[in-house]
matplotlib code that plots the C-alpha trace (Angstrom):
import matplotlib.pyplot as plt

x = [-19.4, -16.8, -14.3, -10.6, -8.2, -4.4, -2.6, 0.9, 2.1, 0.7, 0.9, 2.9, 5.2, 6.2, 7.6, 10.0, 10.8, 11.7, 13.9, 15.5, 16.4, 17.8, 20.0, 21.2, 19.3, 17.7, 14.3, 11.8, 8.8, 7.5, 8.8, 7.0, 8.1, 7.0, 9.3, 12.2, 12.1, 12.4, 15.2, 17.1, 17.6, 20.4, 19.4, 21.9, 19.3, 16.4, 13.9, 11.0, 8.4, 5.5, 2.7, 0.7, -3.0, -2.6, -4.4, -6.4, -9.7, -8.4, -6.6, -9.7, -11.9, -9.7, -7.5, -8.4, -7.3, -4.9, -3.3, 0.4, 0.1, -2.8, -1.4, 1.7, -0.1, 1.2, -0.5, -2.9, -1.7, -3.3, -2.2, -1.8, -4.7, -5.4, -4.8, -3.4, -0.1, 1.5, 1.0, 1.6, 4.6, 6.3, 5.9, 7.2, 10.3, 11.2, 10.1, 8.3, 4.7, 2.4, 2.6, 6.4, 6.7, 3.8, 3.1, -0.5, -2.6, -2.6, -3.5, -2.4, -3.3, -0.4, -1.3, 2.0, 0.9, -2.9, -3.2, -4.1, -1.3, -1.2, 2.1, 3.6, 2.9, 3.7, 0.6, -2.3, -5.2, -7.8, -6.0, -3.4, -0.7, 2.8, 3.7, 7.2, 7.1, 9.5, 7.4, 7.6, 7.5, 10.5, 12.5, 10.4, 13.4, 15.5, 14.9, 15.7, 17.8, 20.2, 21.2, 22.0, 25.2, 25.4, 28.2, 27.5, 24.4, 24.6, 21.6, 19.4, 16.2, 14.0, 11.7, 9.9, 11.8, 9.6, 10.3, 13.2, 16.1, 19.8, 21.2, 24.1, 21.6, 18.7, 17.6, 14.9, 11.9, 9.6, 6.7, 5.2, 7.3, 10.6, 10.4, 10.7, 13.7, 15.6, 15.1, 16.2, 19.4, 20.3, 19.8, 22.1, 25.1, 27.6, 27.4, 24.6, 21.8, 19.0, 16.3, 13.5, 11.2, 8.1, 5.6, 2.7, 0.5, -2.1, -3.3, -3.1, -5.2, -7.7, -8.3, -9.3, -11.1, -12.2, -11.3, -13.8, -13.0, -11.8, -8.6, -7.8, -8.1, -5.7, -3.1, -3.2, -2.8, 0.1, 1.8, 1.2, 2.5, 5.5, 6.5, 6.2, 8.5, 10.9, 11.2, 12.2, 14.8, 16.6, 18.5, 18.8, 16.4, 13.7, 10.8, 8.7, 5.7, 3.0, 1.0, 0.8, -3.1, -6.0, -8.8, -12.6, -14.9, -16.4, -20.2, -21.2, -19.9, -21.0, -20.6, -19.8, -18.9, -22.5, -23.0, -22.7, -23.8, -21.2, -18.4, -19.1, -18.0, -14.5, -11.3, -10.2, -11.7, -11.6, -8.3, -6.4, -8.3, -11.7, -12.6, -10.8, -11.3, -9.9, -11.6, -10.4, -13.4, -13.8, -13.7, -16.9, -18.5, -17.2, -20.3, -22.6, -20.3, -20.2, -24.0, -24.6, -22.0, -23.5, -27.0, -26.1, -23.3, -23.3, -24.6, -21.5, -18.9, -18.0, -16.8, -14.1, -12.5, -8.8, -7.7, -9.7, -8.1, -4.6, -5.3, -6.5, -3.4, -4.8, -1.6, 0.8, 1.8, 4.5, 5.2, 4.6, 2.6, -1.0, -1.7, -1.7, -4.9, -7.1, -10.1, -12.0, -11.2, -13.8, -13.6, -15.8, -18.0, -18.9, -21.2, -18.0, -18.7, -16.2, -16.4, -15.9, -13.8, -13.4, -10.4, -9.3, -9.3, -12.2, -11.3, -14.2, -12.2, -13.8, -11.6, -10.3, -8.9, -7.9, -10.8, -11.0, -12.8, -11.5, -8.9, -7.0, -6.2, -2.9, -1.4, 2.1, 3.3, 6.5, 8.2, 11.7, 13.7]
y = [2.7, 0.3, -1.3, -0.3, -2.9, -2.4, -1.1, -2.4, 0.2, 3.1, 2.0, 2.8, -0.1, 1.8, 4.6, 2.1, 0.6, 4.0, 4.8, 1.4, 1.9, 5.4, 4.0, 1.0, -1.5, -4.6, -4.0, -6.1, -3.7, -0.9, 2.7, 6.0, 8.3, 11.5, 10.6, 9.4, 12.8, 14.6, 12.4, 13.0, 16.6, 15.6, 16.8, 16.7, 15.2, 12.8, 12.4, 9.9, 10.3, 8.0, 9.3, 6.3, 6.6, 10.0, 8.9, 10.8, 10.6, 12.1, 14.9, 15.8, 15.8, 17.9, 20.2, 22.8, 22.0, 25.0, 23.8, 23.0, 19.2, 19.0, 21.6, 19.4, 16.2, 15.0, 11.7, 9.4, 5.9, 2.7, 1.0, -2.8, -5.1, -5.5, -1.8, -2.3, -1.2, -4.6, -5.3, -1.8, -0.7, -4.0, -3.5, 0.0, -1.0, -4.2, -3.2, -6.5, -7.5, -8.8, -12.4, -12.1, -10.9, -12.6, -9.9, -9.7, -8.5, -7.7, -11.3, -14.4, -18.1, -20.6, -24.3, -25.3, -24.0, -24.0, -20.3, -16.9, -14.5, -10.7, -10.8, -7.4, -8.0, -11.8, -12.7, -15.1, -13.1, -14.9, -15.1, -12.4, -14.9, -14.3, -16.7, -17.9, -19.0, -18.5, -16.9, -18.4, -15.0, -13.0, -10.7, -7.5, -5.5, -6.3, -2.9, -2.3, 0.8, -1.4, -2.9, 0.4, 0.4, 4.1, 5.3, 9.0, 8.9, 8.1, 6.0, 6.9, 5.5, 7.5, 5.2, 4.8, 2.7, -0.3, -0.7, -3.0, -1.4, -1.6, 0.6, 1.9, 3.6, 4.4, 7.5, 6.9, 9.2, 9.3, 11.4, 13.3, 16.4, 14.5, 13.5, 17.0, 17.9, 14.7, 15.0, 18.6, 17.6, 14.9, 17.2, 19.7, 17.3, 18.1, 14.7, 13.6, 12.0, 9.5, 9.4, 6.8, 8.1, 6.6, 8.2, 6.3, 9.3, 10.3, 6.7, 6.0, 9.1, 8.5, 5.0, 6.5, 9.7, 9.1, 10.8, 13.7, 14.5, 18.2, 16.9, 15.0, 18.2, 20.0, 17.2, 17.1, 20.9, 20.6, 18.0, 20.2, 23.3, 21.4, 20.1, 23.6, 24.9, 22.0, 22.9, 26.4, 25.0, 22.8, 23.3, 21.3, 18.6, 16.6, 15.6, 12.6, 12.3, 9.6, 7.3, 3.6, 3.7, 6.0, 5.7, 6.0, 6.6, 3.4, 3.6, 0.4, -2.8, -6.4, -8.8, -12.1, -13.8, -14.9, -16.4, -20.0, -21.4, -19.5, -20.1, -23.8, -24.0, -22.5, -24.3, -21.3, -17.9, -15.2, -13.4, -10.9, -7.7, -6.4, -4.8, -7.5, -10.8, -14.1, -17.5, -21.0, -23.3, -26.9, -29.4, -29.9, -26.7, -24.0, -23.7, -23.5, -21.0, -18.7, -18.8, -18.1, -15.3, -13.5, -13.8, -12.4, -10.0, -9.3, -5.8, -4.8, -7.2, -8.6, -12.2, -13.6, -16.9, -16.4, -18.3, -15.9, -12.8, -14.3, -15.1, -11.6, -10.1, -8.4, -9.4, -9.1, -11.4, -13.5, -14.9, -17.9, -16.8, -16.9, -20.0, -17.7, -16.1, -19.1, -20.1, -16.8, -13.1, -10.4, -6.7, -4.1, -2.0, 1.7, 1.1, 1.3, -1.5, -3.5, -7.0, -7.5, -10.7, -13.2, -11.6, -11.2, -7.5, -5.8, -2.5, -0.4, 1.8, 5.0, 5.2, 2.2, 0.9, -2.4, -2.7, -1.9, 1.4, 5.0, 3.8, 2.3, 5.8, 7.4, 10.7, 11.0, 14.5, 16.0, 19.3, 20.6, 23.2]
z = [-10.9, -12.3, -10.0, -10.7, -11.9, -11.2, -14.2, -14.2, -16.6, -14.6, -11.0, -7.9, -8.8, -11.9, -9.8, -8.2, -11.6, -13.0, -10.0, -10.1, -13.7, -12.9, -10.1, -12.1, -10.0, -11.5, -13.1, -15.0, -14.8, -17.0, -16.4, -16.3, -19.1, -17.3, -14.4, -16.7, -18.4, -15.1, -13.8, -17.0, -16.0, -13.6, -10.2, -7.4, -5.1, -5.9, -3.1, -3.2, -0.4, 0.3, 2.6, 3.6, 2.6, 0.9, -2.3, -4.8, -2.8, 0.4, -1.5, -3.6, -0.6, 1.7, -0.5, -3.1, -6.6, -6.5, -3.3, -3.6, -3.6, -6.0, -8.3, -8.8, -9.7, -13.0, -13.3, -11.5, -10.8, -9.4, -6.2, -5.9, -5.1, -2.3, -1.9, 1.6, 3.2, 3.5, -0.2, -1.7, 0.4, -0.3, -4.0, -3.6, -1.6, -3.5, -7.1, -7.3, -8.2, -5.5, -6.8, -6.7, -3.1, -1.4, 1.3, 0.0, 2.9, 6.6, 7.5, 5.7, 6.3, 6.4, 6.0, 7.6, 11.0, 10.5, 11.4, 10.2, 11.0, 11.1, 9.2, 10.2, 13.9, 13.8, 15.9, 15.5, 13.9, 16.1, 19.5, 19.4, 20.4, 19.1, 16.3, 15.7, 12.0, 9.1, 6.4, 2.9, 1.2, 0.1, 2.4, 2.3, 3.6, 0.5, -1.1, -4.8, -4.0, -2.0, -5.3, -7.0, -9.2, -9.8, -7.5, -7.8, -5.6, -1.9, -0.8, 2.1, 3.6, 6.0, 7.9, 11.2, 13.7, 13.3, 9.6, 8.8, 7.0, 6.6, 9.4, 7.4, 5.0, 7.3, 9.1, 11.8, 12.1, 15.2, 13.8, 10.9, 11.7, 11.6, 7.9, 6.6, 8.8, 8.1, 4.3, 4.4, 6.3, 3.8, 0.8, 2.4, 2.1, -0.6, -2.3, -4.6, -2.6, -3.3, -0.6, -0.1, 2.6, 4.1, 6.5, 8.1, 8.1, 7.2, 7.0, 10.7, 11.6, 8.8, 10.1, 13.4, 12.3, 8.7, 5.4, 5.8, 9.4, 9.9, 11.6, 8.4, 6.4, 8.8, 8.6, 4.8, 4.7, 7.0, 4.8, 1.7, 3.4, 4.8, 1.4, -0.1, 2.6, 2.1, -1.6, -0.6, 1.8, -0.7, -3.9, -7.1, -5.8, -7.5, -5.2, -6.1, -3.8, -3.8, -1.6, -1.3, -1.6, -0.8, 1.7, 1.9, 4.8, 6.1, 5.7, 7.5, 9.2, 8.3, 11.2, 9.5, 12.8, 13.4, 10.0, 11.1, 7.7, 5.7, 8.2, 8.4, 4.7, 5.4, 6.3, 8.3, 9.2, 6.5, 6.2, 4.0, 4.9, 5.9, 2.5, 0.5, 2.3, 1.1, 1.7, 1.8, 1.2, 2.1, -0.6, -2.5, -1.1, -3.5, -5.6, -2.5, -0.8, -3.8, -4.2, -0.5, -0.3, -3.3, -2.0, 1.4, 0.7, -3.1, -2.8, -0.7, -2.0, -5.4, -5.1, -7.5, -8.0, -7.0, -10.1, -12.3, -10.7, -11.2, -14.8, -15.4, -13.9, -10.8, -8.8, -11.7, -14.6, -12.8, -9.3, -7.2, -4.2, -5.5, -3.4, -0.3, -1.6, -1.1, -3.3, -3.4, -2.9, -2.6, -3.1, -1.4, -3.6, -3.5, -0.6, 1.4, 3.9, 5.7, 7.3, 11.0, 10.8, 13.7, 15.5, 19.1, 18.6, 16.7, 15.1, 13.8, 11.4, 10.4, 7.2, 5.3, 2.0, 0.3, -2.2, -5.9, -5.5, -5.1, -2.6, -5.6, -7.0, -6.1, -7.3, -8.8, -7.6, -9.0, -8.1, -7.9, -6.1]

ax = plt.figure().add_subplot(projection="3d")
ax.plot(x, y, z, "-o")
ax.set_aspect("equal")
plt.show()
């Protein structure tokens, strides 16, 4: 089966581009006509809700095609590459391409300090030590909707407490149940409201249990039922629902920590993510590294030169942060394997994402009250 390339005219980024244009915020990206047509109807409230990991694959596995969520899918979009939360949600929040914002994966290597860093947690990927370092990437909390020039919509974000946000706009949620009640309360205000809401579920639970676990099915049904109920509890409201990426069940783990020959060719341990690792290779060893990697891991991972991926637009057509991706980037194949990288804390995820397979596909769901 063919790997899925990001489509920057039909991606999650284009949701943000369409909403930015609607709010009068700066926008350089393509918009989605189906969403523009719905926004043109002049709803009192416009609500965007991102449920982390709730991509096309988990929905098709766990919900009937006539279920509320699946019945309101109007389009299938692609995620970013890597299809990981750090990359995808930053594109959603900032309306910028991956090469423009630089938050490209869970772990990045910084030559300035000679370390791989888990960038959300600000800790050394190998030791777990806290890292005090000023990142070279853009401010990922500078959201596009903060720059709205339309004065008839009040701006709201609805986010977990650990997500950076401007407090004057933000409503904090503490769990899955909170998001529906908070959105309902905002929509009940007399003024016109724009809401940007993010929920870390079902991604967190699918990592622990897997996509096909019965508990995952129950959670997705709960989300679907809760959104249907929310529609009945609001008036004159457009709901735009998507995910940042999907997930697949992990079907095997590859322990690269003991591959001394391969690791001896690297300037630093692999980084980025377990199904889309990046490699910085020592001078003069790139050809040998690529040959050895493909011999040993080519069934489960496709290896690309980073420069080729950049030229082919996998991270967008503009931006300055390609150097953070090293010399090579690999993508997991449909064998659904993940690497066990050399980390202080090994996490055998049962469900995962970040590669160019079905985890790239995301639904655009529209419904109104």
